[in-house]
mmCIF file of the N, C-alpha and C atoms, coordinates in Angstrom:
data_MODEL
# 
_entry.id   MODEL 
# 
loop_
_atom_site.group_PDB 
_atom_site.id 
_atom_site.type_symbol 
_atom_site.label_atom_id 
_atom_site.label_alt_id 
_atom_site.label_comp_id 
_atom_site.label_asym_id 
_atom_site.label_entity_id 
_atom_site.label_seq_id 
_atom_site.pdbx_PDB_ins_code 
_atom_site.Cartn_x 
_atom_site.Cartn_y 
_atom_site.Cartn_z 
_atom_site.occupancy 
_atom_site.B_iso_or_equiv 
_atom_site.pdbx_formal_charge 
_atom_site.auth_seq_id 
_atom_site.auth_comp_id 
_atom_site.auth_asym_id 
_atom_site.auth_atom_id 
_atom_site.pdbx_PDB_model_num 
ATOM 1  N N  . UNK A 1 1  ? 32.524 -17.161 10.871  1.00 0.00 ? 1  UNK A N  1 
ATOM 2  C CA . UNK A 1 1  ? 32.099 -18.449 10.522  1.00 0.00 ? 1  UNK A CA 1 
ATOM 3  C C  . UNK A 1 1  ? 30.456 -17.732 10.030  1.00 0.00 ? 1  UNK A C  1 
ATOM 4  N N  . UNK A 1 2  ? 30.166 -18.944 9.363   1.00 0.00 ? 2  UNK A N  1 
ATOM 5  C CA . UNK A 1 2  ? 29.073 -18.916 8.757   1.00 0.00 ? 2  UNK A CA 1 
ATOM 6  C C  . UNK A 1 2  ? 27.528 -18.697 9.993   1.00 0.00 ? 2  UNK A C  1 
ATOM 7  N N  . UNK A 1 3  ? 26.880 -17.730 9.820   1.00 0.00 ? 3  UNK A N  1 
ATOM 8  C CA . UNK A 1 3  ? 25.437 -17.859 11.252  1.00 0.00 ? 3  UNK A CA 1 
ATOM 9  C C  . UNK A 1 3  ? 24.401 -18.723 10.728  1.00 0.00 ? 3  UNK A C  1 
ATOM 10 N N  . UNK A 1 4  ? 23.512 -18.982 12.058  1.00 0.00 ? 4  UNK A N  1 
ATOM 11 C CA . UNK A 1 4  ? 22.860 -19.746 11.519  1.00 0.00 ? 4  UNK A CA 1 
ATOM 12 C C  . UNK A 1 4  ? 21.629 -19.031 10.903  1.00 0.00 ? 4  UNK A C  1 
ATOM 13 N N  . UNK A 1 5  ? 21.523 -18.135 10.735  1.00 0.00 ? 5  UNK A N  1 
ATOM 14 C CA . UNK A 1 5  ? 20.687 -17.129 10.038  1.00 0.00 ? 5  UNK A CA 1 
ATOM 15 C C  . UNK A 1 5  ? 20.760 -17.668 9.139   1.00 0.00 ? 5  UNK A C  1 
ATOM 16 N N  . UNK A 1 6  ? 21.769 -17.948 8.042   1.00 0.00 ? 6  UNK A N  1 
ATOM 17 C CA . UNK A 1 6  ? 22.168 -18.074 6.601   1.00 0.00 ? 6  UNK A CA 1 
ATOM 18 C C  . UNK A 1 6  ? 22.317 -19.537 6.612   1.00 0.00 ? 6  UNK A C  1 
ATOM 19 N N  . UNK A 1 7  ? 22.295 -20.261 7.531   1.00 0.00 ? 7  UNK A N  1 
ATOM 20 C CA . UNK A 1 7  ? 22.469 -21.504 6.888   1.00 0.00 ? 7  UNK A CA 1 
ATOM 21 C C  . UNK A 1 7  ? 21.279 -22.496 7.286   1.00 0.00 ? 7  UNK A C  1 
ATOM 22 N N  . UNK A 1 8  ? 20.420 -21.945 8.115   1.00 0.00 ? 8  UNK A N  1 
ATOM 23 C CA . UNK A 1 8  ? 19.197 -22.701 7.702   1.00 0.00 ? 8  UNK A CA 1 
ATOM 24 C C  . UNK A 1 8  ? 18.742 -22.549 6.574   1.00 0.00 ? 8  UNK A C  1 
ATOM 25 N N  . UNK A 1 9  ? 18.131 -20.913 6.076   1.00 0.00 ? 9  UNK A N  1 
ATOM 26 C CA . UNK A 1 9  ? 17.574 -20.824 5.047   1.00 0.00 ? 9  UNK A CA 1 
ATOM 27 C C  . UNK A 1 9  ? 18.212 -21.416 3.535   1.00 0.00 ? 9  UNK A C  1 
ATOM 28 N N  . UNK A 1 10 ? 19.665 -21.569 3.742   1.00 0.00 ? 10 UNK A N  1 
ATOM 29 C CA . UNK A 1 10 ? 20.206 -22.319 2.337   1.00 0.00 ? 10 UNK A CA 1 
ATOM 30 C C  . UNK A 1 10 ? 20.284 -23.997 2.641   1.00 0.00 ? 10 UNK A C  1 
ATOM 31 N N  . UNK A 1 11 ? 19.814 -24.618 3.811   1.00 0.00 ? 11 UNK A N  1 
ATOM 32 C CA . UNK A 1 11 ? 19.761 -26.223 3.676   1.00 0.00 ? 11 UNK A CA 1 
ATOM 33 C C  . UNK A 1 11 ? 18.301 -26.181 3.440   1.00 0.00 ? 11 UNK A C  1 
ATOM 34 N N  . UNK A 1 12 ? 17.828 -25.432 4.023   1.00 0.00 ? 12 UNK A N  1 
ATOM 35 C CA . UNK A 1 12 ? 15.998 -25.342 3.652   1.00 0.00 ? 12 UNK A CA 1 
ATOM 36 C C  . UNK A 1 12 ? 15.918 -25.403 2.207   1.00 0.00 ? 12 UNK A C  1 
ATOM 37 N N  . UNK A 1 13 ? 16.484 -24.427 1.053   1.00 0.00 ? 13 UNK A N  1 
ATOM 38 C CA . UNK A 1 13 ? 16.353 -24.281 0.385   1.00 0.00 ? 13 UNK A CA 1 
ATOM 39 C C  . UNK A 1 13 ? 17.004 -25.350 -0.716  1.00 0.00 ? 13 UNK A C  1 
ATOM 40 N N  . UNK A 1 14 ? 18.251 -25.946 -0.365  1.00 0.00 ? 14 UNK A N  1 
ATOM 41 C CA . UNK A 1 14 ? 18.648 -27.152 -0.915  1.00 0.00 ? 14 UNK A CA 1 
ATOM 42 C C  . UNK A 1 14 ? 17.851 -28.008 -0.772  1.00 0.00 ? 14 UNK A C  1 
ATOM 43 N N  . UNK A 1 15 ? 17.297 -28.485 0.111   1.00 0.00 ? 15 UNK A N  1 
ATOM 44 C CA . UNK A 1 15 ? 16.198 -29.360 0.162   1.00 0.00 ? 15 UNK A CA 1 
ATOM 45 C C  . UNK A 1 15 ? 15.014 -29.809 -0.650  1.00 0.00 ? 15 UNK A C  1 
ATOM 46 N N  . UNK A 1 16 ? 14.221 -28.427 -0.389  1.00 0.00 ? 16 UNK A N  1 
ATOM 47 C CA . UNK A 1 16 ? 13.686 -28.146 -1.279  1.00 0.00 ? 16 UNK A CA 1 
ATOM 48 C C  . UNK A 1 16 ? 13.660 -28.548 -2.917  1.00 0.00 ? 16 UNK A C  1 
ATOM 49 N N  . UNK A 1 17 ? 14.984 -27.832 -3.403  1.00 0.00 ? 17 UNK A N  1 
ATOM 50 C CA . UNK A 1 17 ? 15.810 -28.290 -4.118  1.00 0.00 ? 17 UNK A CA 1 
ATOM 51 C C  . UNK A 1 17 ? 15.737 -29.372 -4.843  1.00 0.00 ? 17 UNK A C  1 
ATOM 52 N N  . UNK A 1 18 ? 16.580 -30.109 -3.774  1.00 0.00 ? 18 UNK A N  1 
ATOM 53 C CA . UNK A 1 18 ? 16.675 -31.698 -3.898  1.00 0.00 ? 18 UNK A CA 1 
ATOM 54 C C  . UNK A 1 18 ? 15.443 -32.684 -4.064  1.00 0.00 ? 18 UNK A C  1 
ATOM 55 N N  . UNK A 1 19 ? 14.566 -32.005 -3.387  1.00 0.00 ? 19 UNK A N  1 
ATOM 56 C CA . UNK A 1 19 ? 13.296 -33.309 -3.519  1.00 0.00 ? 19 UNK A CA 1 
ATOM 57 C C  . UNK A 1 19 ? 12.493 -33.212 -4.033  1.00 0.00 ? 19 UNK A C  1 
ATOM 58 N N  . UNK A 1 20 ? 12.630 -31.592 -5.418  1.00 0.00 ? 20 UNK A N  1 
ATOM 59 C CA . UNK A 1 20 ? 12.102 -31.457 -6.168  1.00 0.00 ? 20 UNK A CA 1 
ATOM 60 C C  . UNK A 1 20 ? 12.881 -31.972 -7.494  1.00 0.00 ? 20 UNK A C  1 
ATOM 61 N N  . UNK A 1 21 ? 13.943 -31.924 -7.353  1.00 0.00 ? 21 UNK A N  1 
ATOM 62 C CA . UNK A 1 21 ? 14.815 -32.679 -8.783  1.00 0.00 ? 21 UNK A CA 1 
ATOM 63 C C  . UNK A 1 21 ? 14.578 -34.221 -8.753  1.00 0.00 ? 21 UNK A C  1 
ATOM 64 N N  . UNK A 1 22 ? 14.507 -34.913 -7.583  1.00 0.00 ? 22 UNK A N  1 
ATOM 65 C CA . UNK A 1 22 ? 13.928 -35.840 -7.147  1.00 0.00 ? 22 UNK A CA 1 
ATOM 66 C C  . UNK A 1 22 ? 12.995 -36.394 -7.922  1.00 0.00 ? 22 UNK A C  1 
ATOM 67 N N  . UNK A 1 23 ? 11.969 -35.611 -7.884  1.00 0.00 ? 23 UNK A N  1 
ATOM 68 C CA . UNK A 1 23 ? 10.608 -35.943 -8.040  1.00 0.00 ? 23 UNK A CA 1 
ATOM 69 C C  . UNK A 1 23 ? 10.667 -35.821 -9.760  1.00 0.00 ? 23 UNK A C  1 
ATOM 70 N N  . UNK A 1 24 ? 11.076 -34.635 -10.399 1.00 0.00 ? 24 UNK A N  1 
ATOM 71 C CA . UNK A 1 24 ? 10.971 -34.739 -11.643 1.00 0.00 ? 24 UNK A CA 1 
ATOM 72 C C  . UNK A 1 24 ? 11.675 -35.827 -12.579 1.00 0.00 ? 24 UNK A C  1 
ATOM 73 N N  . UNK A 1 25 ? 12.916 -36.128 -11.473 1.00 0.00 ? 25 UNK A N  1 
ATOM 74 C CA . UNK A 1 25 ? 13.384 -37.418 -12.347 1.00 0.00 ? 25 UNK A CA 1 
ATOM 75 C C  . UNK A 1 25 ? 12.582 -38.662 -12.442 1.00 0.00 ? 25 UNK A C  1 
ATOM 76 N N  . UNK A 1 26 ? 12.291 -38.637 -11.274 1.00 0.00 ? 26 UNK A N  1 
ATOM 77 C CA . UNK A 1 26 ? 10.605 -39.994 -11.210 1.00 0.00 ? 26 UNK A CA 1 
ATOM 78 C C  . UNK A 1 26 ? 9.774  -39.445 -11.752 1.00 0.00 ? 26 UNK A C  1 
ATOM 79 N N  . UNK A 1 27 ? 9.400  -38.752 -12.181 1.00 0.00 ? 27 UNK A N  1 
ATOM 80 C CA . UNK A 1 27 ? 8.073  -38.557 -12.429 1.00 0.00 ? 27 UNK A CA 1 
ATOM 81 C C  . UNK A 1 27 ? 8.561  -38.483 -13.802 1.00 0.00 ? 27 UNK A C  1 
ATOM 82 N N  . UNK A 1 28 ? 9.321  -38.020 -14.738 1.00 0.00 ? 28 UNK A N  1 
ATOM 83 C CA . UNK A 1 28 ? 9.760  -37.908 -16.481 1.00 0.00 ? 28 UNK A CA 1 
ATOM 84 C C  . UNK A 1 28 ? 10.757 -39.015 -16.676 1.00 0.00 ? 28 UNK A C  1 
ATOM 85 N N  . UNK A 1 29 ? 11.202 -40.087 -15.580 1.00 0.00 ? 29 UNK A N  1 
ATOM 86 C CA . UNK A 1 29 ? 11.329 -41.606 -15.747 1.00 0.00 ? 29 UNK A CA 1 
ATOM 87 C C  . UNK A 1 29 ? 10.760 -42.339 -17.122 1.00 0.00 ? 29 UNK A C  1 
# 
């Protein structure tokens, strides 16, 4: 199974990328 040491950084990076993507879509709309 995947350890928490790998899950937490991946979830954090995905959250940052997701927020950045939504912000870019809203800003470039």
